[in-house]
C-alpha positions in Angstrom: 86.8 75.3 -27.3 83.2 74.9 -27.4 81.5 76.7 -24.9 77.6 75.4 -23.9 75.2 77.7 -21.7 72.6 75.8 -19.4 68.8 75.9 -20.4 66.3 74.5 -17.8 63.3 73.3 -19.1 60.0 71.6 -17.2 58.6 68.6 -18.3 55.5 67.1 -17.4 55.9 63.2 -15.7 55.1 61.4 -18.6 57.3 63.4 -20.8 59.6 62.7 -18.5 59.3 59.6 -18.2 59.6 59.4 -22.3 62.7 60.7 -22.4 64.5 59.1 -19.0 63.1 55.8 -21.6 64.5 57.1 -24.8 68.0 57.9 -22.5 68.0 54.2 -21.5 66.8 53.1 -24.8 69.1 54.5 -27.2 72.4 54.5 -25.6 72.6 58.0 -24.6 74.4 59.1 -22.0 72.2 62.6 -20.6 68.5 63.2 -21.4 71.0 66.8 -22.4 73.0 64.5 -24.9 69.3 62.8 -26.7 68.1 67.0 -26.2 70.6 68.2 -28.4 70.4 65.5 -30.7 66.3 66.0 -31.4 67.4 69.7 -31.9 70.0 69.0 -34.0 67.8 66.9 -36.1 65.3 69.4 -36.3 67.6 71.9 -37.4 68.8 70.3 -40.4 65.2 69.0 -41.0 65.0 72.6 -41.6 67.4 73.5 -43.5 66.2 70.8 -45.7 63.1 72.4 -45.7 64.5 76.0 -46.8 66.5 74.3 -49.3 64.0 72.8 -51.3 61.6 75.3 -51.0 64.3 77.4 -53.1 64.6 74.7 -55.3 61.2 74.8 -55.6 61.0 78.3 -56.3 63.4 78.6 -58.6 61.5 76.4 -61.5 58.7 77.4 -63.4 55.7 76.5 -62.6 55.1 73.3 -64.8 50.8 72.3 -65.8 49.4 71.7 -62.2 48.7 68.2 -61.4 44.8 68.1 -61.7 42.7 65.6 -62.8 43.2 66.7 -66.4 47.4 65.4 -65.5 46.2 62.0 -64.1 44.1 61.2 -66.9 46.4 62.2 -69.5 49.3 60.4 -67.2 47.3 57.1 -67.4 47.1 57.2 -70.9 50.3 56.8 -71.8 51.3 54.1 -69.3 48.1 52.2 -70.8 49.5 52.9 -74.1 53.2 52.1 -73.2 54.7 48.1 -75.2 54.5 45.4 -72.0 57.8 43.5 -72.5 
């Protein structure tokens, strides 16, 4: 069984109008459904960001992507045979 609690938020008229517009245009039944979807997407984004940072931290640091790196990359690309 899913228990839900209530949270009241105050919005300026311009944001309230925006939410109402999104509910209508995107086919949500209520503004609560729209806000829940936004919160779920934000939680997913934060989880993905954490996984990406964790993955990046698990790999040794490579050479910095500075001007020398890009110069060498351009030279390698220019030397490749065209075909």
